[in-house]
N, C-alpha and C positions, 0 to 999 in steps of 0.2 A: 316180595320185591318183584317188580316186573321190569324186564330189560328188553328193549326193542333194538334190533340191529338194522342199520340202513343197508340198502343194496350194495353200496361200495364196501362196507364192512364185511358183509357176507362174502362178496367176491374175493376179498383179501384173505379172510380167515379160512375159507374152505380148503385151499390147497395145503395148508399147514396141518389140518386135521386128518386128511386122507379118508380112508374108509372107516369112519367112526372110531378112529384110533386115539381117543382121548376126550377129555372134558375141559371146558374153559372154566377157569377159576378167577373170580374177581377178588383181588386182595388189596388191603390197605397196607402197603409195604412201608414198614417203619425202619428197616435196616439202614444204618448210617444217617438217620434223621434226628437223632438226639433223644427223643422220648416217644412213648407210645401214642401220643396224640398228634405228633408231627409225622405225617406220612404222605405217600403218593399212591393214588389208585393205579393199579397195574393189572394187566391180564396175563395169566399163566395158562399154558396148556399142560395138563397133568393126565396121567393114565386113568385115574379114577378118583372119585370123591373120597375124602377121608372121613373116618367115623366122626359124626357130629356136624359135618358140613350141612348147610341148608341149601336147598335147590330153589333157584329163582324161576319165575314164570318167564321163560325165554324161548324164542324160536328163531331160527331153525336149529340152534345149538343147545346142548345141555350146559347150563351155567350154574356153578355152585359158589358159595362164599362161607366164611366162618361166621358163626353167630356173633362173636365179639366185634366184627367189622361192620355189622348192620347199622350201628349207631352213626356211622360216618356218611351214610348214603340215604337218599330219598326213596320213597316207595316205587316211583316210576322214573326210569332213566333210559337214555338212548346211547348206543355205541355207534359211532360214525368213523369213517376212515378218510383222511386227507392225503391224496396221492402226492401233492406238492411237497409236503415235508415228511412223507412216509410214516405217518403216525396215526394212532387212533385217538378219538376224542370221546370222553365220557361226559355227558351233559344231561341236564334235566330242564324243565321249563323255568326253573329258578336260578340255575347257575351252571357254570362249566367246572367240572371236578378236575379234569386234566386234559389239556389241549394237545399234549405230546405224549400220549400213553403208549407204552410198549406192549408187545405180545411176546412173551418169553416162553420158550419151549422147555419145560422142566421134566419131560418124560425121561 
């Protein structure tokens, strides 16, 4: 999986990470969604990748994801930030996955 971050997303995420104090994790969050195929893409900041996590081709941040979530995403996506509604956007050339994505600090 290849993830590109726009300049506005980089500018917004950088202060949250500090001096390489964590990893970004793309999750397909199914909590309170009813079942495992109903979920919302979300960004978490975690201290380190968990055993079994896959690493995406992403710069300038390290981004990981669970192998079971890979089915919900395309091979190439982009993370953008919209300052007007203070949220991130996960999109590809084919669709918008989440136009109001959160960045949740789970450290």
